Each structure stands twice: as structure tokens, then as C-alpha cells.
C-alpha positions as CSV (number, residue, x, y, z in Angstrom):
1,M,16.2,-33.8,7.0
2,G,14.3,-30.9,8.5
3,G,14.9,-28.4,11.2
4,T,12.6,-30.0,13.8
5,T,10.5,-33.1,14.2
6,L,6.9,-32.5,13.1
7,T,4.1,-33.2,15.4
8,T,0.9,-34.9,14.1
9,E,-0.7,-31.4,13.9
10,W,1.7,-29.9,11.3
11,T,1.2,-26.3,12.5
12,I,2.4,-23.4,10.3
13,R,5.3,-22.7,12.6
14,E,6.5,-26.3,12.7
15,V,6.2,-26.8,9.0
16,L,8.2,-23.6,8.3
17,N,10.9,-24.6,10.7
18,W,11.1,-28.1,9.3
19,T,11.2,-26.9,5.7
20,R,14.0,-24.4,6.5
21,G,16.2,-27.2,7.7
22,Y,15.2,-29.4,4.8
23,F,16.1,-26.7,2.2
24,E,19.3,-25.8,4.0
25,G,20.4,-29.4,3.5
26,A,19.6,-29.1,-0.2
27,G,21.8,-25.9,-0.5
28,I,18.9,-23.6,-1.2
29,V,20.2,-20.1,-0.6
30,Q,17.1,-18.5,1.1
31,P,15.5,-21.5,2.8
32,R,13.2,-19.7,5.2
33,L,12.0,-17.2,2.6
34,E,11.3,-20.0,0.0
35,A,9.5,-22.1,2.6
36,E,7.2,-19.2,3.4
37,I,6.5,-18.4,-0.3
38,L,5.7,-22.1,-1.0
39,L,3.5,-22.5,2.1
40,A,1.6,-19.3,1.3
41,H,1.1,-20.7,-2.2
42,A,-0.1,-24.1,-0.9
43,L,-2.5,-22.4,1.5
44,D,-3.7,-19.8,-1.2
45,A,-2.9,-17.1,1.3
46,N,-0.4,-14.2,1.6
47,R,2.7,-14.5,3.7
48,L,1.3,-12.2,6.4
49,H,-1.2,-14.9,7.2
50,L,1.6,-17.2,8.2
51,Y,2.7,-14.8,10.9
52,L,-0.8,-14.0,12.1
53,A,-1.7,-17.7,12.6
54,P,1.6,-19.6,13.3
55,D,-0.1,-22.2,15.5
56,K,-2.9,-23.1,13.0
57,P,-2.7,-26.7,11.9
58,L,-2.7,-27.6,8.2
59,T,-5.6,-29.7,6.9
60,I,-4.9,-33.0,5.1
61,D,-5.4,-31.3,1.7
62,E,-3.0,-28.5,2.7
63,R,-0.4,-30.9,3.8
64,S,-0.6,-32.8,0.5
65,R,-0.4,-29.6,-1.6
66,Y,2.6,-28.3,0.5
67,R,4.4,-31.6,0.3
68,S,4.1,-31.6,-3.5
69,V,5.5,-28.1,-4.0
70,V,8.4,-28.7,-1.5
71,Q,9.3,-31.9,-3.3
72,Q,9.3,-30.0,-6.7
73,R,11.6,-27.3,-5.3
74,R,13.9,-29.8,-3.6
75,S,14.3,-31.7,-6.9
76,G,15.6,-28.5,-8.6
77,T,12.6,-26.9,-10.1
78,P,12.9,-23.1,-9.8
79,L,10.7,-21.5,-7.2
80,Q,9.0,-19.3,-9.8
81,H,8.1,-22.4,-11.9
82,V,6.7,-24.2,-8.8
83,I,4.3,-21.3,-8.0
84,G,3.9,-20.3,-11.6
85,E,4.5,-16.6,-11.1
86,V,7.0,-13.9,-10.1
87,S,6.8,-10.4,-8.7
88,F,8.6,-7.9,-10.9
89,Y,8.6,-4.1,-10.5
90,G,5.6,-4.2,-8.2
91,L,3.5,-6.3,-10.6
92,R,2.6,-10.0,-10.9
93,F,3.7,-12.1,-13.9
94,R,3.0,-15.6,-14.9
95,V,6.1,-17.7,-15.8
96,D,6.7,-21.1,-17.3
97,R,9.5,-23.1,-18.9
98,E,9.0,-21.3,-22.3
99,T,10.4,-18.1,-21.0
100,L,13.4,-16.8,-19.0
101,I,12.6,-16.1,-15.3
102,P,13.0,-12.3,-14.9
103,R,15.9,-11.2,-12.7
104,T,16.6,-8.2,-10.4
105,E,19.1,-6.8,-13.0
106,T,16.3,-6.4,-15.5
107,E,14.3,-4.4,-13.0
108,E,17.3,-2.1,-12.9
109,L,17.3,-1.9,-16.7
110,L,13.7,-0.8,-16.5
111,D,14.6,1.8,-13.8
112,Q,16.8,3.5,-16.4
113,V,14.0,3.5,-19.0
114,I,11.5,5.0,-16.6
115,Q,14.0,7.7,-15.6
116,L,14.9,8.7,-19.2
117,A,11.5,8.6,-20.8
118,P,9.6,11.9,-21.2
119,R,6.2,12.3,-19.6
120,D,4.9,15.2,-21.7
121,R,4.6,13.6,-25.1
122,E,3.7,10.4,-26.8
123,I,6.6,8.0,-27.4
124,R,7.1,4.7,-29.2
125,C,8.9,2.0,-27.2
126,L,10.1,-1.4,-28.5
127,D,10.9,-4.4,-26.3
128,L,13.1,-6.8,-28.3
129,G,13.0,-10.4,-27.0
130,T,10.1,-9.8,-24.7
131,G,9.9,-13.3,-23.1
132,T,7.4,-13.0,-20.2
133,G,6.7,-9.5,-21.3
134,V,7.9,-7.8,-18.1
135,I,9.7,-4.9,-19.8
136,A,6.8,-4.2,-22.3
137,V,4.1,-4.5,-19.6
138,C,6.0,-2.3,-17.2
139,M,6.6,0.4,-19.9
140,A,2.9,0.4,-20.7
141,R,1.9,0.5,-17.1
142,Y,4.3,3.2,-15.9
143,L,4.6,5.3,-19.0
144,P,1.0,6.3,-19.8
145,M,1.9,8.1,-23.0
146,A,4.0,5.2,-24.4
147,Q,2.9,3.1,-27.4
148,V,4.6,-0.2,-26.8
149,T,5.6,-3.0,-29.2
150,A,6.8,-6.4,-27.9
151,V,8.8,-8.7,-30.1
152,D,9.8,-12.4,-29.7
153,I,10.7,-15.2,-32.0
154,S,8.9,-17.7,-29.8
155,P,5.1,-18.0,-30.3
156,A,4.9,-19.7,-26.8
157,A,6.7,-16.8,-25.2
158,L,4.4,-14.3,-26.9
159,Q,1.4,-16.1,-25.5
160,V,2.8,-15.8,-22.0
161,A,3.5,-12.1,-22.6
162,R,0.0,-11.5,-23.9
163,E,-1.5,-13.2,-20.8
164,N,0.7,-11.0,-18.6
165,A,-0.4,-7.9,-20.4
166,K,-4.0,-8.9,-19.7
167,L,-3.2,-9.8,-16.1
168,N,-1.8,-6.3,-15.6
169,E,-4.6,-4.6,-17.6
170,V,-2.4,-3.2,-20.4
171,E,-3.3,-5.6,-23.2
172,D,-4.8,-2.7,-25.3
173,R,-1.5,-0.7,-25.0
174,I,0.9,-3.3,-26.4
175,E,1.3,-4.6,-30.0
176,F,2.8,-8.2,-30.0
177,I,4.9,-9.3,-33.0
178,E,6.4,-12.7,-33.7
179,S,9.8,-11.7,-35.2
180,D,13.4,-12.6,-35.3
181,W,14.6,-9.3,-33.7
182,F,13.8,-6.6,-36.3
183,S,12.8,-8.8,-39.2
184,R,9.1,-8.0,-39.0
185,V,9.3,-4.7,-37.2
186,E,8.4,-1.5,-39.0
187,G,9.0,2.1,-38.2
188,K,11.2,4.0,-35.7
189,F,11.1,4.2,-31.9
190,D,12.1,6.6,-29.2
191,F,13.3,3.7,-26.9
192,I,14.5,0.3,-27.9
193,V,15.0,-1.9,-24.9
194,S,16.3,-5.5,-24.7
195,N,17.6,-8.2,-22.4
196,P,19.1,-10.4,-25.1
197,P,20.8,-13.7,-24.5
198,Y,24.4,-12.9,-23.4
199,I,25.9,-16.1,-22.0
200,S,28.6,-17.5,-24.2
201,T,27.8,-21.0,-25.5
202,E,30.7,-22.6,-23.7
203,E,29.5,-21.2,-20.4
204,L,26.0,-22.7,-20.6
205,D,27.1,-26.0,-19.1
206,G,28.5,-24.2,-16.0
207,L,25.2,-22.5,-15.2
208,P,23.3,-23.7,-12.1
209,R,21.3,-26.9,-12.8
210,E,17.9,-25.3,-12.2
211,V,18.8,-22.7,-14.9
212,R,20.3,-25.1,-17.3
213,E,17.5,-27.7,-17.1
214,H,14.5,-25.5,-16.6
215,E,15.0,-22.3,-18.7
216,P,15.0,-22.1,-22.5
217,S,18.6,-22.1,-23.9
218,V,17.5,-19.8,-26.7
219,A,17.0,-17.1,-24.1
220,L,20.4,-17.7,-22.7
221,D,22.8,-18.6,-25.5
222,G,24.6,-15.5,-26.8
223,G,26.9,-17.3,-29.1
224,T,30.7,-17.8,-29.1
225,D,31.5,-14.7,-27.0
226,G,28.1,-13.9,-25.6
227,L,27.6,-10.9,-27.8
228,E,26.3,-12.4,-31.0
229,K,22.7,-11.2,-30.3
230,V,23.9,-7.7,-29.3
231,R,25.6,-7.4,-32.7
232,A,22.5,-8.6,-34.5
233,I,20.4,-5.9,-32.7
234,A,23.1,-3.2,-33.3
235,A,23.2,-3.9,-37.0
236,Q,19.7,-2.5,-37.5
237,L,19.4,0.0,-34.6
238,R,20.0,3.1,-36.7
239,T,17.2,2.0,-39.1
240,H,14.7,1.8,-36.2
241,L,15.8,4.6,-33.8
242,R,14.3,8.1,-34.1
243,P,16.6,11.1,-33.9
244,D,17.5,11.4,-30.3
245,G,16.2,7.8,-29.7
246,V,17.8,5.7,-27.0
247,V,18.8,2.0,-26.9
248,L,19.3,0.2,-23.6
249,M,20.5,-3.4,-23.4
250,E,21.4,-5.7,-20.6
251,I,24.8,-7.4,-20.9
252,G,27.2,-9.7,-19.1
253,H,29.4,-8.3,-16.3
254,D,32.6,-8.8,-18.4
255,Q,31.2,-7.4,-21.7
256,G,31.1,-3.7,-21.0
257,A,34.1,-2.6,-23.2
258,R,33.2,-4.8,-26.1
259,A,29.5,-3.8,-26.0
260,Q,30.4,-0.2,-25.9
261,E,32.6,-0.7,-28.9
262,I,29.8,-2.4,-30.8
263,L,27.5,0.7,-30.4
264,E,30.3,3.2,-31.1
265,N,31.1,1.4,-34.3
266,I,27.6,2.1,-35.6
267,E,28.1,5.7,-34.7
268,L,25.7,6.1,-31.8
269,A,26.4,9.0,-29.5
270,D,26.7,9.2,-25.7
271,V,27.5,5.4,-25.5
272,S,28.0,4.4,-21.9
273,I,28.2,1.4,-19.7
274,E,26.1,1.5,-16.6
275,R,26.6,-0.7,-13.5
276,D,24.1,-2.7,-11.5
277,M,23.5,-2.5,-7.8
278,A,26.3,-5.0,-7.2
279,G,28.8,-2.6,-9.0
280,K,29.1,-4.7,-12.1
281,D,29.0,-3.6,-15.7
282,R,25.4,-4.6,-16.7
283,F,23.9,-2.2,-19.2
284,V,25.0,-0.5,-22.5
285,V,23.2,2.7,-23.4
286,G,23.5,4.7,-26.6
287,R,21.7,7.5,-28.4
288,C,21.0,8.1,-32.1
289,L,21.5,11.8,-33.1
290,S,20.2,11.6,-36.6
């Protein structure tokens, strides 16, 4: 059901009002916003156009395209997969079912990297489990003296990451390596950054349906306690961190104390747990002194 009864004209205003009601009935959390994003996508316009021309009728082709994307979203396909892209840290990224959809928390992880990284010298940065490449691309884009390496075990994910590097004009600044964490990585880095899988295996079935059915489980499943991949990374951190090098990893909101212990057990210094904007434990940070 929709918010209003559509006239035969299907104006932008009417379509948005109808879709808002339709999405509310489906339990979509931000029904108006998603309706606007999908309509702008169907019209190949920006959202401002919707406000500047609210009484403009949709053509038959535009109605057909919009109906298709609304049905996809209503059936549970994530918004980002319907439109094929996501905005992250001010940049555009292509997304598909082979990669995890970037979340706001990962933007906050990147915030910390940008704040900590020096601007007066060349640095080497490693993005472990790059997925769509958002961390690697943003480091290359916003840290002009950084040499960036992006690693993923999935060839399909690496292809998406390469396309996103090209889309954001930093493809010549990033080395892409197909590797199971550090297995094919050589050398030492000033910054090692990762958003590893950190959902425990038994919690996977309780995730929202659109996450469970549309995002790769390999990018979500963190093993029995959710920290299996964090331990795998930690086991080789000291081999790959330069003196005074920093590691930053995203973790689950209830994993702070255990993640801190993992990094302290490999004798990293200044290990701390940082909170996200919601006040939840979300990042573990450590430094290698030697």
C-alpha cells in the first residue's frame, strides 16, 4: 500500500509520497530518503532535481525503471545493490554481492587513520581485506604521500576494488594483492588497517535478512567468538609493522576487552579501544615500538 492514490500523471511529488507509504508498510527504516534515492537513480538525476520539479510527470520509461527498482528494494535487496553504488567519505564506490557494503563505522575508522597519519613524509599503508576498496582508495586519495597496498582473498572483490580505484582516479597509487591476510604480503608498513569479519558464526542467522541473503558470509563470519580473524592478523603484525607503526582494526561492540588483550599479548604498545559515534566499543588500536 502507498501513502496516496496515484493519478494517471505520476508526478514526482505523488510518486515519492506513495512510495514512502509503501516502504513504511515494508518496515524500511528511512522510507522517504530511500524513495528519493531510488527515484533519482531511475531518472538519472540528482536528488535536488526532485525538489526543483516536484510536479513533473514521469514518462512511461521512467515509470517502468522506477517500478523495477522499488520492487527490488521491497523484496529485500539492499538499497546499495539496487543502485549499484554507495557514497563513502565523500567519494563514490561501486558495490555488488561479492563485497560487504561499507558502513558508517568504517568511515570513523578511516577518520582515525587520516588524523594519525603524518603529512610530511612518505608512508606505507596496508588495507587488509579490502573488499570494495573503500579504505585503500580513501587513504590514497586523502594521504598524498602514502604508498597503499590493498589485500583480499577474493579475486572478485579485488576486481571491484580496482574499478573503484579507477573511478576515484587513484589506480596508480594502489598495489592490489590476492592474499589470505599476510600470506603473500612482503615488507613492513607504517599503518595496517582492517575491517575484518567479526560476527560470531552463531550470530549470522540473526542478522537482518538483507544482510544475510545479499552480502558475502566470508566478509561477516569471524568464527566461534567473532575474533578468529583478528587473531590471525595479530599473529603476524609485528613482522609487518615498522617501528612506531600503527594497526587499527574495526571490531564488534562487545569485543573491546578481548581485542585489547589480543594485541597486548603480542606486546604492542599504547593499545586502546576507541568508541564509535554511538558510544560503543568499535576500534582497537596498537603501536609497534620495535
